[in-house]
Structure formats: C-alpha cells, structure tokens
KOLMAR-603623 format. One record per residue (C-alpha): residue number from 1; x, y, z. Coordinates in nm, 2 decimals. Example, Ala and Ser with C-alpha at 12.3 -4.5 7.8 and 13.67 -1.06 7.14 Angstrom:
2
R  1  1.23  -0.45  0.78
R  2  1.37  -0.11  0.71
This chain:
662
R  1  1.90  -1.72  -12.95
R  2  1.82  -2.11  -12.92
R  3  1.65  -2.35  -13.15
R  4  1.28  -2.38  -13.09
R  5  1.16  -2.74  -13.05
R  6  0.84  -2.67  -13.24
R  7  0.92  -2.68  -13.62
R  8  1.28  -2.58  -13.58
R  9  1.34  -2.56  -13.96
R  10  1.10  -2.26  -13.96
R  11  1.30  -2.08  -13.70
R  12  1.61  -2.14  -13.92
R  13  1.43  -2.00  -14.22
R  14  1.32  -1.69  -14.04
R  15  1.68  -1.62  -13.93
R  16  1.82  -1.69  -14.27
R  17  1.58  -1.45  -14.43
R  18  1.64  -1.18  -14.18
R  19  2.01  -1.18  -14.25
R  20  1.96  -1.18  -14.62
R  21  1.71  -0.89  -14.63
R  22  1.90  -0.68  -14.38
R  23  2.21  -0.72  -14.58
R  24  2.03  -0.63  -14.90
R  25  1.89  -0.32  -14.73
R  26  2.24  -0.22  -14.62
R  27  2.37  -0.26  -14.96
R  28  2.11  -0.02  -15.10
R  29  2.19  0.22  -14.81
R  30  2.56  0.22  -14.88
R  31  2.47  0.32  -15.24
R  32  2.27  0.59  -15.09
R  33  2.55  0.73  -14.87
R  34  2.38  0.64  -14.56
R  35  2.68  0.42  -14.45
R  36  2.98  0.63  -14.40
R  37  3.24  0.37  -14.41
R  38  3.30  0.01  -14.51
R  39  3.00  -0.24  -14.54
R  40  3.11  -0.61  -14.55
R  41  2.79  -0.80  -14.61
R  42  2.73  -1.17  -14.53
R  43  2.52  -1.26  -14.84
R  44  2.55  -1.63  -14.93
R  45  2.69  -1.74  -14.60
R  46  2.37  -1.71  -14.39
R  47  2.35  -2.07  -14.30
R  48  2.66  -2.08  -14.09
R  49  2.57  -1.81  -13.84
R  50  2.21  -1.93  -13.84
R  51  2.30  -2.31  -13.78
R  52  2.55  -2.23  -13.50
R  53  2.38  -1.97  -13.30
R  54  2.05  -2.17  -13.30
R  55  2.21  -2.37  -13.02
R  56  2.35  -2.07  -12.81
R  57  2.20  -1.93  -12.50
R  58  2.20  -1.56  -12.43
R  59  2.50  -1.59  -12.18
R  60  2.70  -1.78  -12.44
R  61  2.96  -1.57  -12.61
R  62  3.04  -1.52  -12.99
R  63  3.34  -1.34  -13.13
R  64  3.35  -1.24  -13.50
R  65  3.52  -1.07  -13.79
R  66  3.48  -0.77  -14.00
R  67  3.19  -0.97  -14.19
R  68  2.99  -1.00  -13.86
R  69  2.64  -0.88  -13.94
R  70  2.50  -1.22  -13.98
R  71  2.65  -1.35  -13.66
R  72  2.51  -1.05  -13.47
R  73  2.16  -1.10  -13.60
R  74  2.17  -1.47  -13.55
R  75  2.28  -1.42  -13.20
R  76  1.97  -1.21  -13.14
R  77  2.07  -0.85  -13.21
R  78  1.77  -0.63  -13.30
R  79  1.79  -0.52  -13.67
R  80  1.74  -0.16  -13.57
R  81  2.07  -0.17  -13.36
R  82  2.26  -0.33  -13.65
R  83  2.14  -0.08  -13.92
R  84  2.18  0.23  -13.68
R  85  2.53  0.13  -13.62
R  86  2.63  0.12  -13.97
R  87  2.44  0.45  -14.02
R  88  2.66  0.60  -13.73
R  89  2.37  0.67  -13.51
R  90  2.35  0.67  -13.12
R  91  2.10  0.38  -13.12
R  92  2.35  0.14  -13.28
R  93  2.47  -0.15  -13.09
R  94  2.82  0.02  -13.06
R  95  2.65  0.37  -13.01
R  96  2.80  0.47  -13.35
R  97  3.16  0.40  -13.25
R  98  3.21  0.09  -13.46
R  99  3.03  0.07  -13.79
R  100  3.02  -0.25  -14.01
R  101  3.34  -0.39  -13.85
R  102  3.30  -0.34  -13.48
R  103  2.99  -0.47  -13.33
R  104  2.92  -0.50  -12.95
R  105  2.62  -0.62  -12.77
R  106  2.75  -0.79  -12.45
R  107  2.39  -0.80  -12.33
R  108  2.32  -1.09  -12.57
R  109  2.65  -1.24  -12.57
R  110  2.79  -1.05  -12.88
R  111  3.15  -0.97  -12.73
R  112  3.26  -0.81  -13.05
R  113  3.38  -0.83  -13.41
R  114  3.70  -0.70  -13.53
R  115  3.86  -0.55  -13.83
R  116  4.18  -0.73  -13.77
R  117  4.21  -1.09  -13.88
R  118  4.26  -1.35  -13.60
R  119  4.19  -1.19  -13.26
R  120  3.86  -1.34  -13.24
R  121  4.00  -1.68  -13.22
R  122  4.22  -1.58  -12.92
R  123  3.93  -1.40  -12.75
R  124  3.70  -1.69  -12.77
R  125  3.96  -1.91  -12.63
R  126  3.99  -1.66  -12.35
R  127  3.63  -1.64  -12.29
R  128  3.64  -2.03  -12.27
R  129  3.90  -2.00  -12.02
R  130  3.70  -1.77  -11.82
R  131  3.39  -1.98  -11.83
R  132  3.59  -2.27  -11.71
R  133  3.76  -2.09  -11.43
R  134  3.41  -1.97  -11.32
R  135  3.27  -2.33  -11.33
R  136  3.00  -2.24  -11.56
R  137  2.87  -2.45  -11.87
R  138  2.88  -2.14  -12.09
R  139  3.04  -2.18  -12.44
R  140  3.24  -1.94  -12.66
R  141  3.23  -1.93  -13.03
R  142  3.47  -1.78  -13.27
R  143  3.37  -1.70  -13.64
R  144  3.65  -1.64  -13.88
R  145  3.73  -1.68  -14.25
R  146  3.98  -1.90  -14.44
R  147  4.23  -1.62  -14.44
R  148  4.26  -1.64  -14.05
R  149  4.38  -2.00  -14.06
R  150  4.71  -1.88  -14.21
R  151  4.77  -1.64  -13.91
R  152  4.95  -1.72  -13.59
R  153  4.65  -1.66  -13.40
R  154  4.48  -1.98  -13.53
R  155  4.78  -2.20  -13.44
R  156  4.81  -2.03  -13.08
R  157  4.44  -2.03  -13.01
R  158  4.37  -2.38  -13.11
R  159  4.66  -2.51  -12.94
R  160  4.58  -2.36  -12.60
R  161  4.21  -2.44  -12.64
R  162  4.31  -2.81  -12.70
R  163  4.57  -2.84  -12.42
R  164  4.33  -2.70  -12.16
R  165  4.01  -2.86  -12.29
R  166  3.83  -2.52  -12.32
R  167  3.45  -2.49  -12.41
R  168  3.51  -2.33  -12.74
R  169  3.37  -2.39  -13.09
R  170  3.59  -2.26  -13.38
R  171  3.39  -2.21  -13.69
R  172  3.59  -2.14  -14.01
R  173  3.37  -1.99  -14.28
R  174  3.58  -2.09  -14.59
R  175  3.43  -1.87  -14.86
R  176  3.73  -1.94  -15.09
R  177  3.88  -1.59  -15.06
R  178  4.08  -1.39  -14.82
R  179  3.97  -1.05  -14.94
R  180  4.06  -1.12  -15.31
R  181  4.32  -1.38  -15.27
R  182  4.22  -1.74  -15.35
R  183  4.26  -1.97  -15.04
R  184  4.40  -2.24  -15.25
R  185  4.69  -2.02  -15.37
R  186  4.80  -1.94  -15.01
R  187  4.74  -2.27  -14.83
R  188  5.00  -2.55  -14.83
R  189  4.71  -2.76  -14.67
R  190  4.39  -2.65  -14.80
R  191  4.20  -2.86  -14.56
R  192  4.11  -2.65  -14.26
R  193  3.95  -2.94  -14.09
R  194  4.26  -3.14  -14.14
R  195  4.47  -2.87  -13.95
R  196  4.22  -2.89  -13.65
R  197  4.29  -3.27  -13.63
R  198  4.67  -3.19  -13.59
R  199  4.59  -3.00  -13.26
R  200  4.39  -3.30  -13.12
R  201  4.04  -3.11  -13.18
R  202  3.74  -3.31  -13.32
R  203  3.73  -3.15  -13.66
R  204  3.49  -3.17  -13.95
R  205  3.42  -3.03  -14.29
R  206  3.05  -2.94  -14.38
R  207  2.86  -2.79  -14.67
R  208  2.83  -2.44  -14.53
R  209  2.53  -2.36  -14.74
R  210  2.32  -2.65  -14.59
R  211  2.18  -2.49  -14.26
R  212  2.05  -2.83  -14.13
R  213  2.39  -2.99  -14.18
R  214  2.57  -2.69  -14.01
R  215  2.30  -2.69  -13.72
R  216  2.34  -3.06  -13.66
R  217  2.72  -3.06  -13.63
R  218  2.72  -2.73  -13.43
R  219  2.47  -2.87  -13.18
R  220  2.69  -3.17  -13.12
R  221  3.00  -2.96  -13.07
R  222  2.83  -2.71  -12.84
R  223  2.68  -2.97  -12.63
R  224  3.03  -3.16  -12.60
R  225  3.18  -2.82  -12.49
R  226  2.90  -2.76  -12.24
R  227  2.97  -3.11  -12.09
R  228  3.34  -3.06  -12.05
R  229  3.45  -3.23  -12.36
R  230  3.66  -2.95  -12.49
R  231  3.69  -2.75  -12.82
R  232  3.59  -2.85  -13.17
R  233  3.66  -2.70  -13.51
R  234  3.40  -2.70  -13.81
R  235  3.51  -2.59  -14.15
R  236  3.21  -2.46  -14.34
R  237  3.26  -2.45  -14.72
R  238  3.06  -2.15  -14.85
R  239  3.08  -1.85  -15.07
R  240  2.99  -1.49  -15.06
R  241  2.81  -1.39  -15.36
R  242  2.85  -1.00  -15.31
R  243  3.19  -0.83  -15.32
R  244  3.44  -0.83  -15.03
R  245  3.30  -0.49  -14.93
R  246  3.02  -0.27  -15.10
R  247  3.14  -0.05  -15.38
R  248  3.46  -0.28  -15.45
R  249  3.52  -0.44  -15.79
R  250  3.42  -0.81  -15.80
R  251  3.53  -0.97  -16.12
R  252  3.90  -0.92  -16.15
R  253  3.99  -1.21  -15.92
R  254  3.68  -1.42  -15.98
R  255  3.44  -1.47  -16.27
R  256  3.08  -1.38  -16.30
R  257  3.00  -1.74  -16.40
R  258  3.15  -1.87  -16.08
R  259  2.94  -1.63  -15.86
R  260  2.63  -1.72  -16.05
R  261  2.71  -2.09  -16.01
R  262  2.73  -2.03  -15.63
R  263  2.41  -1.86  -15.62
R  264  2.23  -2.17  -15.72
R  265  2.35  -2.32  -15.38
R  266  2.17  -2.04  -15.21
R  267  2.11  -2.15  -14.84
R  268  1.77  -1.98  -14.82
R  269  1.63  -2.15  -15.14
R  270  1.75  -2.48  -15.03
R  271  1.58  -2.48  -14.70
R  272  1.27  -2.33  -14.86
R  273  1.26  -2.64  -15.10
R  274  1.32  -2.87  -14.80
R  275  1.03  -2.72  -14.62
R  276  0.80  -2.76  -14.90
R  277  0.92  -3.11  -15.00
R  278  0.88  -3.24  -14.63
R  279  0.54  -3.05  -14.58
R  280  0.69  -2.87  -14.29
R  281  0.53  -2.53  -14.43
R  282  0.29  -2.44  -14.70
R  283  0.36  -2.19  -14.98
R  284  0.13  -1.95  -14.82
R  285  0.31  -1.96  -14.48
R  286  0.65  -1.92  -14.64
R  287  0.53  -1.62  -14.83
R  288  0.38  -1.48  -14.51
R  289  0.71  -1.51  -14.33
R  290  0.89  -1.34  -14.63
R  291  0.63  -1.05  -14.60
R  292  0.67  -1.02  -14.24
R  293  1.06  -1.01  -14.24
R  294  1.06  -0.76  -14.52
R  295  0.82  -0.53  -14.34
R  296  1.04  -0.57  -14.01
R  297  1.36  -0.49  -14.21
R  298  1.20  -0.18  -14.36
R  299  1.07  -0.05  -14.05
R  300  1.42  -0.10  -13.88
R  301  1.58  0.11  -14.16
R  302  1.32  0.39  -14.12
R  303  1.39  0.40  -13.74
R  304  1.77  0.38  -13.78
R  305  1.77  0.66  -14.04
R  306  1.55  0.90  -13.82
R  307  1.78  0.82  -13.51
R  308  2.01  1.10  -13.40
R  309  2.40  1.09  -13.45
R  310  2.60  1.07  -13.12
R  311  2.66  1.40  -12.93
R  312  3.00  1.53  -13.03
R  313  3.08  1.59  -12.65
R  314  3.07  1.21  -12.61
R  315  3.36  1.14  -12.86
R  316  3.61  1.07  -12.57
R  317  3.39  0.91  -12.33
R  318  3.47  0.54  -12.21
R  319  3.84  0.55  -12.31
R  320  3.89  0.46  -11.94
R  321  3.66  0.29  -11.69
R  322  3.50  0.51  -11.42
R  323  3.73  0.55  -11.12
R  324  3.65  0.30  -10.86
R  325  3.59  0.43  -10.51
R  326  3.81  0.22  -10.29
R  327  3.94  0.51  -10.09
R  328  4.30  0.50  -10.25
R  329  4.56  0.69  -10.08
R  330  4.84  0.89  -10.28
R  331  5.09  0.80  -10.01
R  332  5.09  0.54  -9.74
R  333  5.34  0.68  -9.48
R  334  5.06  0.76  -9.23
R  335  4.89  0.40  -9.21
R  336  5.10  0.23  -8.94
R  337  5.40  0.01  -8.89
R  338  5.64  -0.07  -9.18
R  339  5.89  -0.35  -9.24
R  340  6.16  -0.39  -9.49
R  341  6.07  -0.60  -9.79
R  342  6.23  -0.64  -10.13
R  343  6.06  -0.50  -10.43
R  344  5.98  -0.87  -10.54
R  345  5.84  -0.96  -10.20
R  346  5.62  -0.65  -10.19
R  347  5.46  -0.73  -10.53
R  348  5.42  -1.10  -10.44
R  349  5.24  -0.98  -10.13
R  350  5.00  -0.77  -10.33
R  351  4.92  -1.04  -10.57
R  352  4.88  -1.28  -10.27
R  353  4.62  -1.07  -10.10
R  354  4.42  -1.00  -10.40
R  355  4.40  -1.35  -10.53
R  356  4.28  -1.44  -10.17
R  357  4.00  -1.19  -10.21
R  358  3.90  -1.25  -10.57
R  359  3.85  -1.59  -10.72
R  360  3.84  -1.43  -11.08
R  361  4.20  -1.33  -11.07
R  362  4.43  -1.59  -11.25
R  363  4.80  -1.56  -11.38
R  364  4.92  -1.66  -11.72
R  365  5.29  -1.69  -11.82
R  366  5.59  -1.91  -11.89
R  367  5.71  -2.08  -11.58
R  368  5.48  -1.90  -11.34
R  369  5.33  -2.21  -11.20
R  370  5.54  -2.46  -11.00
R  371  5.86  -2.27  -11.08
R  372  5.71  -1.95  -10.95
R  373  5.81  -1.72  -11.21
R  374  6.14  -1.61  -11.36
R  375  6.18  -1.35  -11.09
R  376  5.98  -1.53  -10.82
R  377  5.68  -1.32  -10.89
R  378  5.43  -1.59  -10.81
R  379  5.63  -1.79  -10.58
R  380  5.43  -2.03  -10.36
R  381  5.09  -1.94  -10.52
R  382  5.08  -2.26  -10.73
R  383  5.05  -2.48  -10.42
R  384  4.76  -2.27  -10.30
R  385  4.56  -2.23  -10.62
R  386  4.68  -2.49  -10.86
R  387  4.70  -2.49  -11.25
R  388  4.38  -2.32  -11.33
R  389  4.48  -1.99  -11.16
R  390  4.85  -2.03  -11.20
R  391  4.85  -2.14  -11.57
R  392  5.18  -2.21  -11.74
R  393  5.16  -2.14  -12.11
R  394  5.32  -2.24  -12.43
R  395  5.57  -1.98  -12.56
R  396  5.30  -1.78  -12.75
R  397  5.29  -1.43  -12.62
R  398  5.04  -1.31  -12.90
R  399  4.82  -1.61  -12.80
R  400  4.81  -1.58  -12.42
R  401  4.78  -1.21  -12.43
R  402  4.48  -1.23  -12.67
R  403  4.34  -1.50  -12.45
R  404  4.36  -1.26  -12.15
R  405  4.17  -1.00  -12.35
R  406  3.88  -1.25  -12.41
R  407  3.89  -1.37  -12.05
R  408  3.86  -1.02  -11.93
R  409  3.56  -0.95  -12.17
R  410  3.40  -1.28  -12.02
R  411  3.42  -1.14  -11.65
R  412  3.75  -1.26  -11.52
R  413  4.06  -1.06  -11.41
R  414  4.37  -1.20  -11.59
R  415  4.74  -1.13  -11.50
R  416  5.00  -1.18  -11.79
R  417  5.35  -1.22  -11.66
R  418  5.56  -1.19  -11.95
R  419  5.90  -1.20  -11.80
R  420  6.07  -0.93  -12.03
R  421  5.90  -0.63  -12.19
R  422  6.07  -0.72  -12.51
R  423  5.88  -1.05  -12.54
R  424  5.54  -0.88  -12.52
R  425  5.61  -0.69  -12.83
R  426  5.51  -1.01  -13.01
R  427  5.15  -0.93  -12.87
R  428  5.15  -0.55  -12.94
R  429  4.86  -0.58  -13.18
R  430  4.66  -0.76  -12.91
R  431  4.75  -0.48  -12.66
R  432  4.70  -0.18  -12.87
R  433  4.43  -0.28  -13.13
R  434  4.21  -0.50  -12.89
R  435  4.27  -0.47  -12.52
R  436  4.33  -0.09  -12.51
R  437  4.03  -0.01  -12.73
R  438  3.77  -0.26  -12.61
R  439  3.60  -0.03  -12.34
R  440  3.57  0.25  -12.58
R  441  3.44  0.05  -12.88
R  442  3.18  -0.12  -12.64
R  443  3.08  0.23  -12.49
R  444  3.20  0.11  -12.15
R  445  2.98  -0.22  -12.15
R  446  3.30  -0.43  -12.16
R  447  3.56  -0.39  -11.89
R  448  3.92  -0.48  -11.95
R  449  4.08  -0.55  -11.61
R  450  4.39  -0.71  -11.77
R  451  4.71  -0.66  -11.58
R  452  5.03  -0.71  -11.80
R  453  5.34  -0.72  -11.60
R  454  5.72  -0.77  -11.68
R  455  6.08  -0.66  -11.65
R  456  6.24  -0.37  -11.80
R  457  6.58  -0.21  -11.80
R  458  6.94  -0.25  -11.89
R  459  7.16  -0.46  -11.67
R  460  7.33  -0.81  -11.60
R  461  7.47  -0.82  -11.96
R  462  7.14  -0.91  -12.09
R  463  7.19  -0.77  -12.43
R  464  6.93  -0.64  -12.68
R  465  6.64  -0.88  -12.64
R  466  6.60  -0.86  -12.26
R  467  6.68  -0.49  -12.18
R  468  6.39  -0.30  -12.33
R  469  6.17  -0.06  -12.15
R  470  5.91  0.06  -12.40
R  471  5.68  0.26  -12.16
R  472  5.70  0.56  -12.38
R  473  5.57  0.37  -12.67
R  474  5.26  0.22  -12.48
R  475  5.19  0.55  -12.30
R  476  5.12  0.70  -12.66
R  477  4.80  0.48  -12.68
R  478  4.47  0.57  -12.53
R  479  4.31  0.32  -12.30
R  480  4.63  0.18  -12.13
R  481  4.76  0.27  -11.79
R  482  5.14  0.24  -11.77
R  483  5.30  0.20  -11.43
R  484  5.68  0.22  -11.36
R  485  5.74  0.20  -10.98
R  486  6.08  0.27  -10.83
R  487  6.05  0.13  -10.46
R  488  5.89  -0.17  -10.28
R  489  5.63  0.05  -10.12
R  490  5.51  0.20  -10.44
R  491  5.53  -0.13  -10.62
R  492  5.29  -0.29  -10.38
R  493  5.04  0.01  -10.36
R  494  5.04  0.05  -10.73
R  495  5.01  -0.33  -10.81
R  496  4.71  -0.34  -10.56
R  497  4.54  -0.06  -10.76
R  498  4.61  -0.23  -11.08
R  499  4.45  -0.57  -10.96
R  500  4.13  -0.38  -10.85
R  501  4.09  -0.13  -11.13
R  502  3.88  -0.20  -11.45
R  503  4.14  -0.06  -11.70
R  504  4.42  -0.25  -11.87
R  505  4.75  -0.18  -11.70
R  506  5.11  -0.23  -11.82
R  507  5.30  -0.28  -11.49
R  508  5.68  -0.26  -11.57
R  509  5.94  -0.36  -11.30
R  510  6.31  -0.27  -11.34
R  511  6.51  -0.59  -11.31
R  512  6.79  -0.41  -11.10
R  513  6.53  -0.31  -10.85
R  514  6.38  -0.65  -10.78
R  515  6.61  -0.75  -10.48
R  516  6.61  -0.38  -10.35
R  517  6.47  -0.35  -9.99
R  518  6.26  -0.06  -9.87
R  519  5.99  0.00  -9.60
R  520  5.65  -0.13  -9.68
R  521  5.33  -0.08  -9.45
R  522  5.20  -0.39  -9.30
R  523  4.86  -0.24  -9.31
R  524  4.67  -0.26  -9.65
R  525  4.70  0.04  -9.88
R  526  4.65  0.15  -10.24
R  527  4.83  0.40  -10.45
R  528  4.64  0.61  -10.71
R  529  4.75  0.62  -11.06
R  530  4.86  0.97  -11.18
R  531  5.02  1.07  -10.84
R  532  5.39  1.14  -10.87
R  533  5.61  1.14  -10.55
R  534  5.83  1.39  -10.42
R  535  6.12  1.18  -10.34
R  536  6.35  1.44  -10.22
R  537  6.28  1.81  -10.16
R  538  6.50  2.09  -10.30
R  539  6.52  2.44  -10.42
R  540  6.78  2.48  -10.69
R  541  6.67  2.23  -10.96
R  542  6.38  1.99  -11.03
R  543  6.49  1.63  -11.16
R  544  6.22  1.40  -11.29
R  545  6.34  1.02  -11.30
R  546  6.19  0.69  -11.33
R  547  6.27  0.34  -11.18
R  548  6.64  0.29  -11.15
R  549  6.72  0.65  -11.24
R  550  6.56  0.76  -10.92
R  551  6.81  0.58  -10.72
R  552  7.10  0.69  -10.95
R  553  6.99  1.05  -10.91
R  554  6.96  1.02  -10.53
R  555  7.31  0.89  -10.53
R  556  7.42  1.19  -10.71
R  557  7.23  1.42  -10.48
R  558  7.46  1.35  -10.17
R  559  7.78  1.47  -10.37
R  560  7.57  1.77  -10.52
R  561  7.45  1.88  -10.18
R  562  7.82  1.90  -10.04
R  563  7.86  2.13  -10.34
R  564  7.58  2.36  -10.22
R  565  7.33  2.23  -10.49
R  566  6.97  2.15  -10.36
R  567  6.78  1.90  -10.59
R  568  6.41  1.83  -10.58
R  569  6.35  1.47  -10.71
R  570  6.02  1.37  -10.86
R  571  5.92  1.01  -10.95
R  572  5.61  1.02  -11.17
R  573  5.55  0.65  -11.08
R  574  5.30  0.62  -11.37
R  575  5.37  0.75  -11.72
R  576  5.00  0.71  -11.83
R  577  4.85  0.89  -11.65
R  578  5.13  1.14  -11.61
R  579  5.11  1.38  -11.32
R  580  5.24  1.70  -11.48
R  581  5.09  1.90  -11.19
R  582  5.34  1.80  -10.94
R  583  5.63  1.85  -11.18
R  584  5.49  2.19  -11.27
R  585  5.47  2.30  -10.89
R  586  5.82  2.19  -10.83
R  587  5.95  2.39  -11.13
R  588  5.76  2.70  -11.03
R  589  5.98  2.69  -10.72
R  590  6.31  2.57  -10.86
R  591  6.32  2.74  -11.21
R  592  6.51  2.45  -11.36
R  593  6.41  2.10  -11.52
R  594  6.62  1.80  -11.58
R  595  6.46  1.48  -11.71
R  596  6.67  1.15  -11.65
R  597  6.55  0.86  -11.85
R  598  6.72  0.53  -11.91
R  599  6.53  0.48  -12.23
R  600  6.59  0.65  -12.57
R  601  6.55  1.02  -12.61
R  602  6.36  1.07  -12.94
R  603  5.99  1.05  -12.89
R  604  6.05  0.95  -12.54
R  605  5.86  1.02  -12.20
R  606  6.13  1.30  -12.14
R  607  6.01  1.47  -12.47
R  608  5.65  1.46  -12.35
R  609  5.73  1.60  -12.00
R  610  5.94  1.87  -12.16
R  611  5.67  1.97  -12.40
R  612  5.40  2.00  -12.13
R  613  5.62  2.19  -11.89
R  614  5.73  2.43  -12.18
R  615  5.37  2.49  -12.26
R  616  5.23  2.55  -11.90
R  617  5.55  2.65  -11.71
R  618  5.75  2.87  -11.96
R  619  5.73  3.17  -11.73
R  620  5.88  2.97  -11.43
R  621  6.19  2.85  -11.62
R  622  6.52  3.03  -11.56
R  623  6.70  2.79  -11.80
R  624  6.61  2.56  -12.09
R  625  6.46  2.22  -12.00
R  626  6.74  1.95  -12.04
R  627  6.70  1.57  -12.10
R  628  6.95  1.31  -12.01
R  629  6.87  0.98  -12.18
R  630  7.02  0.65  -12.27
R  631  7.21  0.62  -12.59
R  632  6.99  0.58  -12.91
R  633  7.13  0.22  -12.97
R  634  7.03  -0.13  -12.91
R  635  7.16  -0.25  -12.57
R  636  7.51  -0.43  -12.61
R  637  7.63  -0.73  -12.44
R  638  7.97  -0.65  -12.31
R  639  8.00  -0.48  -11.97
R  640  8.23  -0.20  -12.11
R  641  7.97  -0.12  -12.37
R  642  7.67  -0.17  -12.15
R  643  7.80  0.07  -11.90
R  644  7.81  0.37  -12.14
R  645  7.47  0.34  -12.30
R  646  7.28  0.45  -11.99
R  647  7.30  0.75  -11.76
R  648  7.53  0.69  -11.47
R  649  7.54  0.86  -11.12
R  650  7.84  1.06  -11.26
R  651  7.66  1.17  -11.58
R  652  7.35  1.27  -11.39
R  653  7.55  1.48  -11.14
R  654  7.73  1.65  -11.42
R  655  7.41  1.73  -11.61
R  656  7.26  1.88  -11.29
R  657  7.58  2.09  -11.24
R  658  7.57  2.21  -11.61
R  659  7.19  2.31  -11.58
R  660  7.23  2.50  -11.25
R  661  7.52  2.69  -11.41
R  662  7.30  2.82  -11.70
C-alpha cells in the first residue's frame, strides 16, 4: 500500500478506521468464542502501522510481532483473510495455521509476524541484506514493542544493519508496557531513540498517536533506505488502550484513569479533527467513510465465519518443501573418473560450483572472508566474490542466523558457517522457532533455503565448548534436514544437494575428518537426503555408525574378519530424514544390530534407530539391539580423559564380539 497523492490524509484516515473497526470486531468475536486462542489487538496504536506502511510498495517487506493485525491491514491484507485466520479457517492468510500471532501474506510483502520477541528485527535485517545483494531498491521494516529493545536481537540486528548500511527501517512501538511490565522499570536508558544513535543510526522519537508526524518521518527514512542511505530507527510513543490480550485483566499493573487519559489522544479522533479544521473533508464525507468501513468490516466477518475449517488431512502439509527434480543420484560411483580430495576440498568444490551458478548464494560467518574460514571452508572465494557474498560477521550467532532466515524469506540462499556446533546453540531459537517452522506456517509460500554448517566431534583436546555434535537434538524438530557425512565423496554430493534444495539444512562435519582423503568424482553429482550407504557388506551383524565412527568401525572390521566375523556397516549419512529401510533390510539378513555413536546415549540417534528397528524388525532379530555411545559427560581437555569418553576401535570391536556371542 502506498500513499495516494490525492488527499493523502483521507487515505490515512480510511486505514486508521479499518484497523480500529476490525480490531473491535475481533474483540467481540473473541467473547463469542469464534477465536480459539490468543487475540492481541492494536487498538490505540493504529497511527504507527498506517503512517509507515503508507510509503511502502507491494514488494517491500514487513516483519512484525504478536500484535501484528494493524501492520497486516496497513500493508494491504484483506480484512477477510485476517479475520478468517483468527477464526482458524482455511481462507485465512496463514490458512488457519497461525492465528493472531502468526500472519503471513508474502504476496503483499507481509513476511510474517512472530509470537517470540525479537526475531522480526533480525529477519528484517536479513531481508535488507537480501535486497542489497540482489541490487534492488526494496526496503524492509521491522515493527516491535518496547520490550524487544532489551533483547539481544535488538543489539545484534541494529549493529549489523548499521555496519553494512542495509535498507531497513526499525520501528519501535513504545506503548509503555512489555506485556504487563512497565518499560521504565526495566530500562537503564528509557530512550529507545538514544540507543539507536549509539549504533550510528539516524534515530528519532515521535508522537506515535499523530499519524501525520509518523508518516512524515517514515517517508524520509524509507526514501533514505531506497537511496542507499542505510537504516533508521523511529521510536513511536504510544499506548494500547485494550488489554495485552483479550480476556486478560487490565487494571492490576495500570490504572483505569491512565487508560482513559490516553484514549483522549486517540489517533483517529485527532486526524478527524485535523481533516475538519483544515477543510480537507466535510462531516458528511467522514461519516460516509465510517459507514463504508463498518459495512466492509461486518461483511468480512460474515464471510470469514462462513468459511470452512482446513481439512484435517492437510495438518502435516508443508513441513518440508516439495522435492526438487534435479535428477539426484543416491550413489555416484557410476559417473566417471574419480580423484583423491580431502573432505574439506570436496566441500569447498561443491560450494565453489554452486556459487558460480547462483548469484543469490552468500556466506555468513566469523573469519570466512579474506581468511577463508577456520577450516578453509571458503578458501579463495573472497577474492572472486568480495564482501557481499563472503560476509565476515560480528560474533553474534543469534544475530546472523536470524539474518539468514530473513534473507531466505526475501529470496536469497544464505550459507551460515558457524565454525563449531557448540557456537550455534546461541541461535537455537532462531533455528527451531523461526527457520524450521517458516515454510509450514506460511503454508509453503515462503521457502527457507538456509544452509547451516559447522564442525562437530571430539578431538584435538578441544574441551567442552568445541566438541559437541547435537545432531540428535536438531533431528527432533520438524522442518530441519540434518546431514552428517563421513567421506569426501558423500560430503560433496550432500552439500550440493543442500545448496539446491528449499529446506533448511544443518550440515555437520566432523573435525577429525576434514583432512581425510578419498575418491571424489570429477563429474557433477548430487546425493539425495535420506539414502543410507552400505559401506561394507557382511552377514553376521549390522553396525550403524556416523561420521568418524564409520572409520573406527571399519578399522575394527579387519581384525574381526580374521576372527571369522562378517560385519555389514551402514552409514545413514543423514539423521533427518533417517533411512530406516536400508538398516531394516540389513538386519533382516544379519539378525543383529549394533549402533555406534560418538554422542551421548540417552535420547540420542541410536535410541531412535533402536526404537524403529524394534518396532518394524523385531522378528528379524536374533539378539537384543545394542548401543555403544560416548560417555554421558561434558568433553574433558586432558588427552588421557578425552580418550575414554568416546568409543575406540577396540571398544567397537569388543561390542561386536559380545553381540555376536549372544
């Protein structure tokens, strides 16, 4: 929605009134039980969304919070789609998947609202990065409340936007309370605008109930962003005159008198008076607009209430993107000449090939630019593509992972190189609550081609903050692909797939394998996710192992073969999706199953494999399923301690002997 040049004040008035009447309709519907969950209304704050969105084009992006109805309507969302979403109907803007707090309409640049405080700041920063990378003049806007400015996302987002001069407008709707906590009681510096200045952003405070003042400042900031002038922050002082959410008590943390006083500053009444005082509209015309919007709102309610609920069988649609038809192969042995490459060189080759093909791929991380990455994962690429596509970041994992999510939503393909898996735990909320859920919540209209890669595994006396794996944890969450290759050949083929699929992928590389050499085809190839590899054929026992444990098991197999034991070794290669079929087929032949996993045992990937095989292959088993895991302990530093917390070649061999003896 953009501001009309003919009587723009009337355009603003119509939007203000639409937001107010829709919200009042939704408040009544909540009382009737038509809204099945929370309902956070925007009553009292309408001037902010109206004034900002009046300057935005359809292809500009906005990101918002749990209180996002007004932003959605101001950006151009049809009232039917908003109301139907809160009613849980299939005609809702999120197809009934989101309700009040999760509104998506990418067709008009509404890229999402969130029930978590802060992500919208990082996502808007990411969209701004994407717009800059794609050489457009599009702008991203983040709307957030005063509570978010005490969140790390505020610091990380504004800092990144500032240093890279991104086309982003940050709009703080300071309505005095974060839920029910007074902002003044939790802010060492209660001036949000002053905080923006500290990051080098043009920052200003404005009366958030004066739509003309908001529109004027927003117009300047948006034009500055379009012209390459970088980000801005506007702090809008306002007040919500309804409870935090419908049905909640309202007068324990604030007084009735305070609410009534703020109602006298109603943005609609103020603009109406301005229209009359300046002879911009007659009382009759204003009354006619009110009648028209009221009729429109009631009609939207009627259509929404009569709409059908989503079909139950669609409940799990769009967890993942549709499979791309690129002709992937599950094994590349048949495609020509191979040469010896290290694991690291194989993945670098994959990234190099795909970056040459796709200008929307860019890499984020600490030291991945001129330095080429902690493990040379981007070596030489900075000289080809420069800082926009090989972007060294501040040390702010939550920030740049959240940025990657927003950049993917805006149409680019980010690669996040986080060095060690332990580090990215700081960004777990962005991965699990945002990136993994975005395709589902948007009913497949937003793709999330985010590749998150880093090192796992115990070794080199790295101690407890540089040795984690965590693949079992991430495999638990719908929407994520989790890849754990064990050879250079698999690493390249799987990374090529990760760089061309539309799902978020966690690509975990064991540090002890990075220098390992192996055959890699010269010809281009891909390896499908969810296709296990039979590394070694055997008849007496099936062993399933991942990453470094594949090679330790292979080392044990030589000794065991001399003892007359034939081991079939299966490498799942991906833990999400997990190829249970290949494991089941092997166990049907061998009758025994051992799972070797460097990571902890309880709730691990071994437990999942054991549960699936016990359920589906019980009749094939001649002995109980066994697991061999690393110790349930943080990783120690001293070599004598480190050596005993993970399975060794000897302990693997003995576990195989013991199970074959059962």
